[in-house]
PAVO-160270 format. One record per residue (C-alpha): residue number from 1; residue in one letter; x, y, z. Coordinates in pm, 1 decimal, always signed. Layout:
// PAVO-160270
- pos_code_c1_c2_c3
- NUM_A_X_Y_Z
...
***
This chain:
// PAVO-160270
- pos_code_c1_c2_c3
- 1_M_+834.9_+1545.0_-3244.9
- 2_A_+798.1_+1601.9_-2870.0
- 3_S_+424.9_+1537.1_-2885.4
- 4_Y_+488.3_+1212.6_-3079.0
- 5_K_+727.7_+1095.7_-2807.7
- 6_N_+476.3_+1184.1_-2536.2
- 7_I_+205.9_+987.8_-2717.3
- 8_T_+442.2_+689.0_-2740.7
- 9_I_+510.0_+705.0_-2366.5
- 10_I_+138.0_+724.3_-2285.9
- 11_I_+55.7_+430.7_-2514.3
- 12_L_+327.3_+210.1_-2361.2
- 13_Y_+215.0_+307.0_-2011.9
- 14_L_-143.9_+209.2_-2093.8
- 15_I_-22.6_-119.6_-2243.8
- 16_L_+149.2_-193.4_-1913.4
- 17_V_-167.0_-107.0_-1720.3
- 18_A_-366.5_-339.6_-1946.8
- 19_L_-112.1_-619.3_-1893.8
- 20_H_-144.2_-586.2_-1517.6
- 21_L_-524.0_-567.5_-1537.2
- 22_T_-542.5_-878.6_-1756.0
- 23_A_-351.3_-1070.0_-1490.5
- 24_S_-590.5_-965.8_-1212.9
- 25_W_-927.0_-889.6_-1369.9
- 26_H_-1093.4_-1219.2_-1272.7
- 27_Q_-1019.7_-1168.3_-902.6
- 28_T_-1287.7_-1046.3_-664.3
- 29_A_-1151.7_-1146.9_-322.8
- 30_A_-826.7_-1177.0_-128.6
- 31_H_-646.5_-1509.4_-170.0
- 32_I_-308.9_-1461.6_-0.3
- 33_I_-349.3_-1538.7_+367.6
- 34_P_-271.3_-1362.8_+597.8
- 35_D_-86.0_-1084.8_+412.9
- 36_E_-363.3_-939.1_+198.9
- 37_V_-626.3_-958.1_+469.0
- 38_S_-414.3_-760.7_+714.2
- 39_Y_-356.0_-482.2_+460.5
- 40_L_-716.9_-468.6_+339.4
- 41_A_-872.6_-479.4_+687.0
- 42_Q_-663.3_-175.7_+776.8
- 43_A_-761.0_-2.0_+451.0
- 44_K_-1130.5_-44.8_+526.9
- 45_Y_-1073.2_+83.8_+879.4
- 46_F_-888.3_+393.0_+751.3
- 47_S_-1173.7_+461.5_+507.2
- 48_G_-1413.3_+495.6_+799.7
- 49_K_-1626.5_+199.7_+689.5
- 50_E_-1529.0_-1.6_+998.3
- 51_T_-1489.9_+102.8_+1361.1
- 52_H_-1215.4_-152.8_+1425.2
- 53_P_-947.2_-312.1_+1199.1
- 54_D_-1056.3_-663.4_+1295.0
- 55_T_-932.1_-919.8_+1040.4
- 56_S_-1188.0_-1186.1_+1137.3
- 57_E_-1475.7_-941.4_+1086.6
- 58_F_-1326.7_-836.8_+754.4
- 59_L_-1310.0_-1199.1_+640.1
- 60_K_-1676.0_-1258.7_+729.8
- 61_Q_-1772.6_-988.4_+480.7
- 62_E_-1563.9_-1138.6_+199.3
- 63_S_-1752.5_-1364.0_-40.8
- 64_S_-1479.5_-1629.6_-47.4
- 65_F_-1477.1_-1657.0_+331.8
- 66_S_-1844.3_-1599.7_+409.5
- 67_D_-1886.4_-1957.0_+531.5
- 68_S_-1780.8_-1952.9_+898.8
- 69_D_-1680.1_-2319.8_+873.0
- 70_I_-1385.5_-2229.3_+649.0
- 71_L_-1291.7_-1904.6_+824.1
- 72_P_-919.5_-1921.9_+909.0
- 73_D_-793.8_-1867.6_+1260.7
- 74_T_-667.4_-1506.3_+1273.0
- 75_K_-519.5_-1527.5_+1621.4
- 76_N_-153.0_-1418.4_+1637.7
- 77_W_-135.1_-1320.7_+1273.2
- 78_H_+156.6_-1096.0_+1181.7
- 79_Y_+96.4_-723.0_+1155.5
- 80_Y_+185.1_-544.0_+828.9
- 81_H_+259.4_-171.2_+809.4
- 82_F_-10.5_+79.9_+723.6
- 83_G_+143.1_+274.0_+430.1
- 84_Y_-16.7_+67.2_+154.6
- 85_P_-357.9_+47.9_+331.0
- 86_L_-361.4_+427.6_+348.7
- 87_L_-306.2_+448.4_-26.4
- 88_V_-593.1_+214.7_-116.7
- 89_S_-837.7_+313.9_+159.6
- 90_P_-1022.8_+575.4_-54.8
- 91_I_-1143.8_+290.8_-278.1
- 92_Y_-1370.6_+176.2_+6.4
- 93_W_-1543.5_+515.7_-3.1
- 94_L_-1673.4_+437.2_-350.0
- 95_T_-1857.8_+112.6_-281.6
- 96_D_-2001.1_-110.1_-10.1
- 97_S_-1943.2_-423.2_-215.9
- 98_P_-1634.7_-618.8_-101.2
- 99_S_-1581.0_-772.5_-446.2
- 100_T_-1611.3_-436.0_-623.8
- 101_A_-1372.1_-275.0_-375.2
- 102_Y_-1117.1_-552.5_-426.5
- 103_K_-1138.2_-519.0_-803.3
- 104_G_-1089.0_-144.7_-759.3
- 105_I_-771.5_-215.6_-562.6
- 106_M_-647.7_-435.6_-848.1
- 107_V_-705.5_-145.6_-1089.3
- 108_F_-521.1_+91.4_-854.0
- 109_N_-230.5_-155.2_-829.4
- 110_S_-208.3_-174.9_-1207.8
- 111_F_-167.0_+201.2_-1244.4
- 112_L_+65.7_+224.1_-944.0
- 113_L_+306.2_-50.0_-1047.3
- 114_S_+302.8_+63.3_-1410.7
- 115_S_+440.8_+397.9_-1289.2
- 116_L_+777.1_+218.5_-1260.3
- 117_F_+804.2_+261.8_-1638.6
- 118_L_+780.2_+641.6_-1610.7
- 119_I_+1022.6_+655.4_-1316.4
- 120_I_+1290.9_+445.3_-1487.0
- 121_F_+1250.9_+646.4_-1807.8
- 122_A_+1299.4_+974.7_-1616.6
- 123_W_+1601.3_+835.8_-1427.0
- 124_I_+1777.3_+718.6_-1743.2
- 125_K_+1727.3_+1065.9_-1895.5
- 126_K_+1909.5_+1218.4_-1597.5
- 127_I_+2209.6_+984.1_-1599.3
- 128_K_+2268.0_+889.1_-1964.9
- 129_E_+2256.0_+1053.9_-2303.1
- 130_L_+2059.0_+789.2_-2488.4
- 131_D_+1837.3_+815.0_-2791.2
- 132_F_+1466.2_+815.6_-2710.6
- 133_Y_+1390.0_+469.2_-2847.4
- 134_T_+1669.7_+292.6_-2659.2
- 135_N_+1565.0_+466.8_-2337.2
- 136_I_+1200.7_+379.4_-2376.8
- 137_S_+1281.4_+19.0_-2477.1
- 138_I_+1492.4_-34.8_-2164.2
- 139_S_+1228.3_+125.5_-1941.3
- 140_F_+955.5_-94.2_-2089.6
- 141_I_+1158.3_-416.6_-2058.1
- 142_V_+1230.1_-340.0_-1691.3
- 143_S_+858.3_-282.7_-1631.4
- 144_I_+748.3_-616.2_-1783.6
- 145_Y_+990.3_-814.1_-1566.2
- 146_P_+756.9_-1106.0_-1477.6
- 147_A_+792.7_-1083.1_-1102.1
- 148_Y_+642.3_-732.7_-1118.5
- 149_I_+341.0_-836.9_-1326.6
- 150_I_+231.5_-1089.4_-1066.1
- 151_Q_+242.2_-838.0_-779.8
- 152_S_-43.5_-621.3_-905.0
- 153_H_-300.1_-899.7_-862.2
- 154_I_-225.9_-913.4_-489.8
- 155_G_-340.5_-648.5_-243.7
- 156_W_-14.8_-597.1_-60.7
- 157_A_+278.7_-358.1_-17.9
- 158_E_+497.8_-470.3_-310.9
- 159_N_+288.1_-256.0_-543.0
- 160_A_+409.8_+57.1_-364.4
- 161_L_+755.6_-64.0_-256.2
- 162_I_+884.3_-147.7_-604.4
- 163_P_+814.1_+187.4_-774.9
- 164_G_+886.3_+362.1_-443.3
- 165_F_+1248.2_+245.3_-434.8
- 166_A_+1306.9_+352.9_-794.6
- 167_L_+1149.0_+688.0_-706.1
- 168_C_+1395.9_+728.4_-417.1
- 169_C_+1681.2_+674.7_-663.4
- 170_L_+1534.1_+926.0_-909.9
- 171_Q_+1475.7_+1190.9_-643.6
- 172_L_+1824.4_+1153.2_-496.7
- 173_T_+1969.6_+1192.6_-846.6
- 174_H_+1757.1_+1505.1_-891.4
- 175_H_+1869.3_+1644.0_-554.4
- 176_L_+2238.1_+1590.4_-630.5
- 177_K_+2183.7_+1769.3_-959.0
- 178_T_+1975.3_+2067.0_-835.2
- 179_H_+2077.1_+2107.9_-466.2
- 180_S_+1724.4_+2239.2_-395.3
- 181_I_+1525.7_+2222.0_-72.8
- 182_K_+1226.9_+2081.4_-261.8
- 183_S_+1433.5_+1789.5_-392.3
- 184_I_+1572.7_+1696.4_-49.7
- 185_L_+1222.8_+1712.6_+98.4
- 186_L_+1089.9_+1476.6_-168.6
- 187_F_+1381.4_+1234.9_-133.7
- 188_A_+1366.7_+1226.5_+246.8
- 189_F_+990.0_+1173.9_+259.3
- 190_T_+1000.5_+900.2_-4.1
- 191_A_+1287.7_+717.1_+167.6
- 192_G_+1115.7_+736.9_+506.2
- 193_L_+783.1_+624.3_+363.2
- 194_Q_+944.4_+302.4_+240.1
- 195_Y_+941.7_+195.3_+606.1
- 196_T_+580.6_+309.7_+642.4
- 197_I_+488.9_+81.4_+353.6
- 198_H_+674.9_-225.8_+482.3
- 199_P_+914.9_-305.5_+772.1
- 200_R_+1193.6_-404.4_+532.8
- 201_G_+1170.4_-52.9_+390.5
- 202_L_+1378.6_+38.0_+695.1
- 203_A_+1679.5_-70.1_+486.5
- 204_S_+1607.2_+210.5_+237.0
- 205_A_+1552.9_+464.4_+513.6
- 206_L_+1877.8_+371.0_+690.7
- 207_A_+2069.8_+380.4_+360.9
- 208_A_+1932.8_+729.2_+292.5
- 209_M_+2038.8_+846.2_+639.8
- 210_L_+2388.8_+704.7_+599.5
- 211_F_+2422.1_+867.6_+258.8
- 212_L_+2311.0_+1208.6_+389.9
- 213_I_+2552.5_+1181.8_+684.9
- 214_G_+2837.2_+1104.7_+442.8
- 215_L_+2731.1_+1390.4_+215.0
- 216_M_+2726.8_+1628.5_+510.9
- 217_L_+3075.6_+1523.6_+619.0
- 218_V_+3241.8_+1561.7_+277.4
- 219_D_+3061.2_+1875.6_+159.4
- 220_K_+3005.1_+2152.1_+415.2
- 221_D_+2779.2_+2336.4_+172.9
- 222_R_+2529.3_+2048.9_+197.3
- 223_W_+2498.6_+2020.9_+575.4
- 224_R_+2174.4_+2223.1_+605.3
- 225_H_+1995.9_+2014.4_+346.2
- 226_S_+2140.1_+1693.6_+489.5
- 227_I_+2030.1_+1772.5_+844.7
- 228_L_+1682.4_+1860.9_+716.3
- 229_G_+1666.0_+1528.8_+531.4
- 230_L_+1787.7_+1335.0_+835.8
- 231_C_+1523.0_+1498.4_+1055.0
- 232_I_+1246.3_+1414.9_+808.1
- 233_I_+1351.0_+1050.9_+765.7
- 234_S_+1389.9_+1005.0_+1141.6
- 235_G_+1052.3_+1166.9_+1203.5
- 236_V_+876.4_+946.4_+949.7
- 237_V_+1041.0_+628.4_+1083.5
- 238_I_+966.2_+707.4_+1449.5
- 239_S_+607.8_+810.6_+1372.5
- 240_T_+558.4_+494.0_+1169.2
- 241_K_+688.9_+276.7_+1453.7
- 242_L_+454.1_+437.4_+1707.4
- 243_I_+148.1_+416.4_+1483.3
- 244_A_+232.2_+61.7_+1372.0
- 245_D_+255.9_-56.3_+1733.9
- 246_E_-83.3_+99.0_+1807.9
- 247_M_-240.4_-57.2_+1497.9
- 248_A_-95.1_-398.9_+1585.1
- 249_S_-249.8_-369.5_+1929.4
- 250_L_-589.5_-275.7_+1782.3
- 251_M_-576.3_-574.2_+1547.1
- 252_N_-468.2_-815.4_+1818.9
- 253_T_-165.6_-911.0_+1610.5
- 254_H_+207.6_-902.0_+1674.5
- 255_T_+475.8_-706.7_+1490.1
- 256_Q_+784.0_-863.2_+1333.3
- 257_N_+1025.5_-603.4_+1469.1
- 258_N_+1238.0_-845.0_+1672.5
- 259_T_+1256.1_-1126.4_+1418.6
- 260_V_+1587.7_-1011.7_+1268.0
- 261_I_+1746.0_-978.5_+1613.9
- 262_T_+1612.1_-1320.9_+1714.0
- 263_N_+1752.0_-1481.1_+1398.1
- 264_L_+2082.7_-1294.6_+1402.0
- 265_F_+2288.0_-1601.5_+1490.5
- 266_S_+2153.0_-1781.5_+1183.3
- 267_I_+2442.6_-1615.8_+996.4
- 268_L_+2666.2_-1877.3_+1161.1
- 269_E_+2469.8_-2165.9_+1011.9
- 270_F_+2549.8_-2338.2_+683.0
- 271_E_+2196.9_-2270.0_+551.3
- 272_F_+2264.5_-1895.6_+570.2
- 273_F_+2541.5_-1922.9_+311.4
- 274_T_+2340.0_-2155.4_+86.6
- 275_A_+2054.5_-1902.8_+104.8
- 276_I_+2294.3_-1629.1_-11.1
- 277_I_+2391.9_-1841.0_-312.8
- 278_G_+2027.4_-1926.4_-379.7
- 279_N_+1911.9_-1564.2_-367.3
- 280_L_+2194.3_-1454.2_-599.6
- 281_L_+2109.1_-1739.5_-835.9
- 282_Y_+1744.9_-1634.7_-836.8
- 283_L_+1827.0_-1271.1_-909.9
- 284_T_+2052.6_-1385.3_-1194.6
- 285_L_+1830.2_-1650.5_-1353.9
- 286_S_+1507.7_-1451.4_-1326.9
- 287_T_+1664.3_-1148.5_-1501.0
- 288_L_+1845.6_-1333.2_-1783.4
- 289_G_+2175.6_-1247.2_-1617.3
- 290_L_+2100.5_-873.3_-1626.2
- 291_F_+2150.7_-851.0_-1249.5
- 292_L_+2506.5_-982.3_-1292.7
- 293_F_+2577.7_-711.0_-1549.9
- 294_G_+2403.3_-437.5_-1353.8
- 295_L_+2593.3_-497.8_-1029.5
- 296_P_+2943.8_-457.0_-1182.5
- 297_E_+2819.8_-152.8_-1374.8
- 298_A_+2714.3_+9.2_-1046.6
- 299_L_+3044.5_-80.9_-881.4
- 300_K_+3239.6_+50.9_-1181.3
- 301_Q_+3062.7_+388.2_-1172.8
- 302_V_+3122.3_+417.1_-798.9
- 303_A_+3489.7_+317.1_-826.0
- 304_S_+3557.1_+561.1_-1110.5
- 305_Q_+3438.6_+854.8_-900.5
- 306_A_+3595.7_+727.7_-577.5
- 307_R_+3939.4_+735.5_-739.7
- 308_T_+3932.7_+1114.2_-736.9
- 309_S_+3771.6_+1180.0_-399.8
- 310_I_+3485.5_+1072.6_-175.9
- 311_K_+3334.0_+1417.5_-224.1
- 312_N_+3316.6_+1369.3_-600.0
- 313_L_+3165.2_+1026.5_-544.8
- 314_L_+2883.3_+1140.6_-316.4
- 315_T_+2804.1_+1463.1_-502.3
- 316_N_+2798.6_+1309.3_-850.3
- 317_E_+2432.0_+1255.7_-941.8
- 318_Y_+2489.1_+918.5_-1110.8
- 319_A_+2752.0_+761.0_-886.7
- 320_G_+2600.6_+912.9_-571.6
- 321_S_+2258.4_+763.0_-640.0
- 322_L_+2425.2_+425.9_-701.1
- 323_V_+2601.7_+446.4_-363.4
- 324_Y_+2256.2_+476.9_-205.5
- 325_V_+2124.8_+187.1_-417.1
- 326_L_+2418.4_-38.2_-321.5
- 327_I_+2381.2_+35.4_+49.6
- 328_A_+2003.4_-8.1_+48.5
- 329_S_+2012.1_-326.7_-158.5
- 330_S_+2288.7_-477.5_+58.4
- 331_F_+2086.2_-408.1_+372.8
- 332_T_+1769.9_-548.8_+215.2
- 333_F_+1947.7_-858.8_+86.0
- 334_G_+2118.1_-939.3_+416.5
- 335_L_+1824.6_-859.1_+644.6
- 336_S_+1586.1_-1061.0_+428.0
- 337_I_+1795.3_-1375.0_+459.3
- 338_I_+1837.7_-1324.7_+834.0
- 339_F_+1461.8_-1266.8_+868.2
- 340_L_+1397.1_-1605.4_+706.6
- 341_G_+1695.5_-1763.1_+880.9
- 342_R_+1515.4_-1992.0_+1120.2
- 343_N_+1181.0_-2051.7_+959.4
- 344_E_+1162.5_-2420.0_+1045.2
- 345_T_+836.0_-2470.1_+855.7
- 346_W_+986.3_-2375.1_+521.3
- 347_H_+1327.1_-2533.4_+507.8
- 348_E_+1274.9_-2840.2_+721.3
- 349_T_+913.0_-2947.0_+751.9
- 350_S_+762.8_-2869.3_+411.7
- 351_K_+1086.9_-2903.6_+214.2
- 352_S_+1026.8_-2571.2_+47.4
- 353_L_+1262.6_-2411.4_-202.9
- 354_D_+1134.2_-2070.4_-89.1
- 355_F_+1393.4_-2038.5_+183.3
- 356_F_+1677.3_-2084.5_-65.0
- 357_L_+1524.0_-1902.2_-364.2
- 358_Y_+1319.3_-1631.3_-195.2
- 359_G_+1332.7_-1356.9_-453.6
- 360_R_+1037.9_-1136.5_-356.9
- 361_Y_+1204.9_-940.2_-79.9
- 362_N_+1497.5_-847.4_-305.2
- 363_E_+1288.7_-749.4_-605.7
- 364_T_+1228.2_-412.7_-442.7
- 365_F_+1568.6_-292.3_-564.0
- 366_L_+1602.3_-517.7_-868.2
- 367_S_+1454.6_-268.1_-1118.0
- 368_I_+1765.2_-49.2_-1087.2
- 369_F_+2003.2_-339.4_-1153.4
- 370_I_+1802.9_-461.6_-1453.7
- 371_T_+1820.3_-105.6_-1587.6
- 372_L_+2196.1_-88.6_-1530.8
- 373_G_+2248.8_-427.3_-1694.9
- 374_L_+2058.1_-318.7_-2006.9
- 375_L_+2239.9_+16.1_-2014.4
- 376_W_+2573.4_-163.4_-2002.2
- 377_L_+2481.0_-401.3_-2281.9
- 378_C_+2349.5_-114.8_-2497.7
- 379_D_+2654.0_+106.5_-2443.7
- 380_P_+2828.8_+150.0_-2783.2
- 381_Q_+3156.1_+221.4_-2599.6
- 382_Q_+3144.9_-115.1_-2425.9
- 383_P_+3385.8_-361.9_-2594.3
- 384_I_+3134.7_-643.0_-2553.2
- 385_R_+3257.6_-845.4_-2848.6
- 386_K_+3615.5_-837.4_-2720.2
- 387_H_+3497.9_-990.3_-2394.2
- 388_S_+3269.4_-1256.8_-2538.5
- 389_K_+3500.9_-1526.8_-2401.2
- 390_I_+3453.2_-1385.5_-2053.3
- 391_F_+3075.9_-1404.8_-2099.2
- 392_K_+3101.4_-1766.7_-2209.0
- 393_A_+3323.6_-1853.9_-1914.6
- 394_A_+3084.3_-1679.1_-1675.0
- 395_F_+2792.4_-1866.6_-1827.7
- 396_W_+2950.7_-2206.1_-1777.9
- 397_L_+3056.3_-2113.2_-1426.1
- 398_L_+2696.6_-2017.1_-1349.9
- 399_S_+2578.1_-2344.5_-1503.9
- 400_T_+2814.3_-2539.5_-1278.6
- 401_V_+2694.6_-2355.6_-969.0
- 402_C_+2335.2_-2425.6_-1074.0
- 403_L_+2410.6_-2795.1_-1114.8
- 404_V_+2579.5_-2829.4_-775.8
- 405_Y_+2308.9_-2625.1_-607.5
- 406_F_+2035.3_-2827.6_-775.9
- 407_L_+2186.5_-3153.9_-652.4
- 408_Y_+2205.5_-3009.2_-300.6
- 409_L_+1835.0_-2912.7_-312.9
- 410_L_+1717.6_-3231.1_-481.8
- 411_D_+1466.7_-3319.3_-208.8
- 412_Y_+1316.9_-2969.8_-174.6
- 413_Q_+996.8_-2978.2_-375.6
- 414_Y_+782.5_-2671.3_-315.6
- 415_L_+823.0_-2326.6_-468.2
- 416_R_+545.4_-2066.2_-468.3
- 417_S_+531.9_-1819.4_-751.1
- 418_I_+464.9_-1515.9_-533.6
- 419_H_+796.0_-1578.1_-357.6
- 420_S_+1002.4_-1647.0_-669.3
- 421_P_+780.9_-1542.0_-960.8
- 422_G_+1070.6_-1472.9_-1194.5
- 423_L_+1114.9_-1850.5_-1232.3
- 424_F_+758.3_-1912.9_-1343.0
- 425_P_+647.5_-2097.7_-1558.8
- 426_W_+954.1_-2319.6_-1517.3
- 427_Y_+831.5_-2417.3_-1172.1
- 428_F_+487.0_-2490.9_-1312.4
- 429_L_+638.2_-2722.0_-1576.0
- 430_S_+848.6_-2894.3_-1310.7
- 431_T_+531.5_-2980.8_-1115.5
- 432_I_+377.4_-3145.1_-1423.2
- 433_L_+672.5_-3376.6_-1480.4
- 434_E_+665.0_-3648.4_-1217.9
- 435_S_+1032.8_-3707.9_-1172.6
- 436_R_+1283.4_-3665.6_-895.2
- 437_Y_+1483.1_-3443.7_-1129.2
- 438_S_+1193.1_-3230.6_-1257.3
- 439_N_+1308.9_-2926.3_-1060.4
- 440_A_+1615.9_-2913.6_-1281.7
- 441_I_+1394.0_-2714.1_-1518.9
- 442_I_+1384.8_-2429.3_-1266.2
- 443_F_+1761.3_-2387.7_-1291.0
- 444_F_+1851.1_-2479.9_-1645.9
- 445_A_+1565.0_-2350.9_-1863.2
- 446_P_+1636.1_-1983.8_-1774.1
- 447_L_+2006.1_-2049.2_-1839.0
- 448_L_+1934.7_-2146.5_-2200.7
- 449_W_+1742.7_-1822.9_-2253.4
- 450_T_+2023.3_-1629.1_-2088.4
- 451_W_+2276.4_-1782.5_-2325.2
- 452_L_+2064.1_-1702.2_-2630.9
- 453_T_+2001.2_-1343.4_-2521.1
- 454_L_+2367.3_-1270.4_-2450.9
- 455_Q_+2471.1_-1412.1_-2787.2
- 456_L_+2220.7_-1184.4_-2958.8
- 457_F_+2341.0_-883.0_-2760.2
- 458_I_+2694.4_-958.9_-2874.0
- 459_E_+2572.5_-984.4_-3233.9
- 460_N_+2321.3_-697.8_-3234.4
- 461_T_+2186.6_-477.3_-2953.9
- 462_R_+1840.2_-450.2_-3107.3
- 463_K_+1808.5_-828.8_-3135.1
- 464_G_+1919.3_-864.4_-2774.0
- 465_L_+1659.7_-615.6_-2649.6
- 466_F_+1389.5_-785.6_-2854.4
- 467_T_+1480.7_-1130.2_-2716.6
- 468_A_+1484.5_-1007.4_-2356.4
- 469_A_+1143.5_-843.1_-2405.8
- 470_A_+1005.4_-1156.9_-2573.7
- 471_Y_+1123.2_-1377.6_-2286.6
- 472_F_+969.3_-1154.0_-2020.7
- 473_L_+642.3_-1134.5_-2215.1
- 474_F_+640.7_-1513.0_-2254.5
- 475_I_+654.5_-1556.8_-1879.7
- 476_D_+402.0_-1275.0_-1827.0
- 477_I_+152.5_-1450.9_-2053.6
- 478_S_+215.9_-1776.7_-1867.3
- 479_L_+138.8_-1600.4_-1541.2
- 480_I_-183.6_-1457.0_-1681.6
- 481_I_-295.6_-1799.9_-1807.3
- 482_Y_-205.0_-2011.8_-1507.2
- 483_I_-204.9_-1796.1_-1196.4
- 484_T_-549.6_-1808.4_-1035.2
- 485_P_-668.1_-1792.7_-674.3
- 486_E_-747.7_-2165.7_-695.8
- 487_L_-381.6_-2260.2_-751.1
- 488_Q_-299.9_-2226.0_-383.6
- 489_I_+16.7_-2435.5_-403.1
- 490_I_+150.9_-2185.0_-650.7
- 491_T_+15.9_-1858.4_-516.4
- 492_G_+15.9_-1878.6_-145.0
***
């Protein structure tokens, strides 16, 4: 029986890899400027194939940018952290062909991002006593969330950040359960490396430090492990900052370290609050409402343990890991909006919806909330049918918010799928219909699917899971069909 289950896991993992590969197999060159080029130029430099991480020189070697007349101006490009380039740099050892190397990176991304399935499956096993098929179904549905499928065909940090955050949650759960030195070492390194992969990973590192400080204060038996973890995270963050500054200097680029501080006063502007609503709407619509179920589930687990004592809360493997998730996701959510707070190009000049519906930064932590939402809906102890009226009321409230928000954003026309891919292909359909109200599809089409899925969950859990999986696969297939490097208005 165990071998049969293992074979099932392997088959589903390979199906996920194939899904990612299908979405990216036609690509042979970078197409997201400047993000990909910055990462890949560093990767080639780390492989030893280049003596300098010069982005302009890297572009000259790429087939799609070989014509100097169309070479973009790389002066003052932003610098992106070196964690992901280090991971993919060995691929450049295998070939001197830029197109072959890029395709190799797409293959690597497919395996890396598909590992989210294995991580979520292992985490559920540690926190819930579920039957194998429910566990594996939830893990698979989380992994085919459309916004994750699109990331693997881009050579950037999301491919490591998304499974990396889930891995932090799994390793913290394991540490709280085992109290071992090995587990605290793994958790601390993984949390610190989130910052090495991307600057916004600092939110995960800070959340881990705050959690370990709290754990040390409430449980004196944990102070040695907590201090060790704090030292490791601090060391990784400081080392990353020093190396990143040096790499930025070598590449003649500038870091984004002060952007949040510069934009801090944007929290006093009206657009900051509309961006909060927009980001929450995106997280809700793109996940069929699962985010809205996952968030209360996390808060409920935390509150139930906090009623007894803070020590019980922080030492409980399930509730404690959710405390970390809530802190890290809150930091990421808030800092992301502040970071984009005064981007005049997006929300004034180009009339872009990206500023108000910028989901990509928050999708780092979203896998945990989708998991929690599905766990809540599949819980046989949950009196879901008794509360069906509450679900209906919440649905119509969400519909009203969508309507008001849509009317407010009526003149904002552009939305790129890499920034809010969970709403594709609804955005694509809205671009086909030449109407002032075509963007209404972006808000209301996902709502209809949400309503259908919730009704089926109320009627039958298996039907609900099937419908959620079918919806995600529908969007995944749409992405595979329509997303190409040539669709620049959509992809970059």
